[in-house]
N, C-alpha and C positions, 0 to 999 in steps of 0.2 A: 186487141186493141189497145193503142198508145195510151197510158196514165197520162190525165190532164194534169201538165203543173200552173194552171191558173185557176184562180178563186173568183169563179162569177159574184159579180154585187148584185145586191138586194135581186138574189135572185127566185124567194117568193115573190118579192111586190112586182117584179116584173109577169109571172106568170099570173097573180090575180088580179093583174091589170089586165093583161093580156085576154082572161076570160076562155081560153081555147079549150075544146074539147071535141070527141071523136064526128070524124066528119068535116072539121076545118082543117084550113090548111093555113102555115104561118111563115114567112118569111123572117129568117136570120139575118141580118145584114151584114154580119160582122161574128160570121160564124166562129173565128180563133180555136180554141180549143175544144166547142161544142158545149161548153157546159150549159148554155140556156136551152139550147137544141135541145141536149137530153133529158132535160128537164119538161119543154114542151111537146116532146114525141110520149113520156110518159102521162099525159094528158089522154091519150090517144089521137091527137091531132097528128096533122103530116107536117113537114119541113121543109123548105128551100133552102139550102143556105147560101150565103153569097161571100166572097173572101177572095181577097186578090192574091193573098200572102199563099204561094204555091206551096210551100212546108205546114200548109195546117192539116191537108188531103190528109196526113195518119189518125189523124183526130177522128177521121169520119168511119174507120174501118169498126165493123162490127154493129152498126145501127142500123136500121132494118131498113132493105133497099126499097120495099114498099110504100112507103112514107116517108122517104129523106132521099135527097139529092144534091150534092154539091157545083155550085158554080162557082169556077174560077173567073172572076170580074168584080166591080166595082158597085158597092148598094145603091149608088147613083144608076145604074144600067138596069135593074129590076126592069122596068116598065118595057123595055128591049126584049128583054129576056120571058116577061110572063103576061103581056098584055094588059089593057085596064080593067078593073073591078073583078082581079083576078082571085084575091085572095082574101081570107078574112083577120090577119094580123098583121104586123111590121115592126120588127123588133129592132132595135139599133144599139151597139153598145161601144160608143164614141173613144177614140183615142188610141192610145198604143199597149197593149197585154204585158201583162205580166213576163209572161212567158218571152214576148221578144226584147223586154228589158232586160230579163237574165243571161237572154244569148247574147253573149260578147260580139259574137261574128257580127251581127244585125247591126253594131254599131250605134242604137240606141241610147245607151248608159255612159255615163260620166264615171261613171265609178269602175267600170271593169275595161280594160285596152284591147281595142278589136278596129278594124277598118271604120274612117268614118262614111257609114253608108245614109243608115237611118231609113232607105225606102221599106214600104210596106209590099211590094210588091217587087218587080224583079227587073224594073225597066224605068226608065228616066234617069234625071239628074242625081245626083247623091250629094250629102252634106257635104262632102269635100271640092266638089264640085260648085257649090254654092263660094262657101269660103274662102275658096283659092281663084275664082273670077271677079265676085261681084264687086263693084266699087262702094265707097264708103256710106254713101247714103243709100243705095237699095239694103245692102249687109244691115246697117243703125236701124233702117226701116221695119225690115224683118223680128231683129232683137224686140224693138220697140213696141210695133205692133202687137207681133204673134208670141212673142214670149215675156210681152209688160216688163219688161227690163228697164229701168231708169236709166242705167249708165251703158244704155246701148249707143252711142255714138262713143264712148272711151273704147270700150270693147272692141267694136269695130275698127279702133285707130289701133289699136295694138294687134289686131287677126291680119290687118293689113301689113303693118310695119313690119311681123314676123315672116308673112309669106313672102316677103320680097326675098329674103334670104331662105326658106326652103319651103315650098308647099306643104301645105295639113296633109295626113294620113291617116291618123291613127286620134281614139277619142280620147285618150289622156293626155297625148299631145294641147289638143285644142282645149280641153279643160283646165289643162295647165294655165294656158298665158289668160284665160279668160280671168282667171283666179289672180294671177299679178295684176290685171288691170283694174281687178277691184278691192284690190290689195291686201289678197289674202280672204282668210274664214273667221278671222277675228272672233272665234268663238260663236257662230254664227249658227243655227239649226240647219238650217239652208244651205246646201252647196251650192258656190257662186255661181257655178254654170247651170244650175238647175233651170233658170227663165231662158238661158239663151239656146239651150240644148233644145230645150220644149218648142221655140220659137222657129228654130230648124227643122225642126222635125215636121211642124206645122207646115212650114213650107214645101221641104222638098214632095210632101204627099197629098201638096192642097187639098188639106181636111176640114178649112172652111168652108170653100169652094165645092166640096164633095157632099158635106152635110148639106149646105143649102137646096144642091139638084137633087139629093137623098131623100128629103123632105117633099121636094114637090113631085120626086118620082112617086112615092111613098101614098101621096093621097091621091095621085093617079090608078095605082093598082089596089086600093083596098075598095071592097068592097060596102055599100050603104048598111051600117052598123059595123063593118071592119075597125080593131083598134089600131092605134100607131102605140108604142111605148118606147121611151130613146134615155137612154142615161148618159149622163152627160157627166165630165171629169175636172174642168174647169169652168171661169165665167166666158170667158171665148162662145164655147161651144153651148153653153145655158140659155147666154144672152139669143142668140140666134133660135133657138130653139122656144124659148119662151117667146119672142117676137112674131114667127111662125103661127105657133098652136092659139094665141092671143089673136091674132091679125085675121087666122084663116076663121077664128071662132066668134068675130065682130066685136070682138074687146077693145081694139084701140083701133086708129082709122091710118095707121102708118105702119108699112112693112120695116124687115131688118134695113140696115143700110148697106148691107151684102147683097141685099136680093135684089131683081129688077123688080119695078111697079107693077102693083095687080090692080085689076079692073076695081074702079069704087061702087060701092052700094049692092056687090054681090051677097047674094045669101050666105051665111056660113057653113062652110067644107065642114066643120069640127065642133066636137060638144067636149068642151074641156072635162073630165072625169074628178079633178081636183084643181082648183084655181093656183093651188101651194105647189113646189117640189114635193116631193118625199125624197128623205134622208136615210140613211142607215140608222142602225141604233146602236146604243153603245155594245148592245152583244157581237154583232157582227165586227164592231171598229175592234174589239178585243179579239177578235181571231184573225181579221184582215185589215189590217192599217192604213193599206194602201186605200182602202175604200172611202176614206175621210174625207176627201172633198168630193165624192160622186152623188147626184142627183138627180130623180127620177119622176120624167113627165110623161103624161100620157093624156090621148083625147079620141073621143069614135067617133067615125066619119059619118058623116048626116046623107040625107037624103040628094043635098044640092048636087049640081054641078062642079066640077073642076074651078077653079081659080085659073084665067088665066091672064097673064103677062101684057100689061100693055103696053099698045103700039108705042 
């Protein structure tokens, strides 16, 4: 089995929140290097892994064939693969993995030179396609909304001016233009391209749309008493998960602005395990600084029917 280069964040907390054991079936919607899957398999439960990235198959080598299978698909497609009320747990570890960031050829990192790709799968437009074709308004919106970059319009102007001379193909090329747009690093702890690269990655992979669809799919595949556990890494993801679970637990009258409106007055389909998100402790942060922004939210599926989108 290949060594896993990715450290699973909040691993013990995820396993505890799932509460899985022998006879249970759990979906690992973001299989990656398989860290969460191996921990859940160690409890005696079975796991069905989903991942759109074809390169992760190497990490499934050596896992017990009688209790594990890997599906190359988005986690939002779990209902099509599994059917309703078919599993006892769903876990989602969102965002880009350390191994994807560390592979220059994937194009996720502004610190390593590689093709400007950023796709988690192997299909669809790349980040290069976006920065070389979108108009100023569309590009600035991606950087502002998904990257939370306040200098989005200025950066978009610099990108468009440069691409008229030569299209963008490499990660460091784009990072350097962004750095010039915001006037250099000036001793900043965060690289000037961080937010812009985040925004482009989210847009390329439709990460927020995938998350919304995945949460709805999880609600449908979970048996009553089944548990949903989600680890997020930035505020956009966490707000969506928090709003979805609060709404489904009857804690708020309105849903997420990203999701279609749902029926009013429906019985709660989830019960929150904790009203507050769980964050990593100092011991984990000392070992894995990339866990600093992570949050865990979890809930238990009730006996109530699945909420349906309003007409």
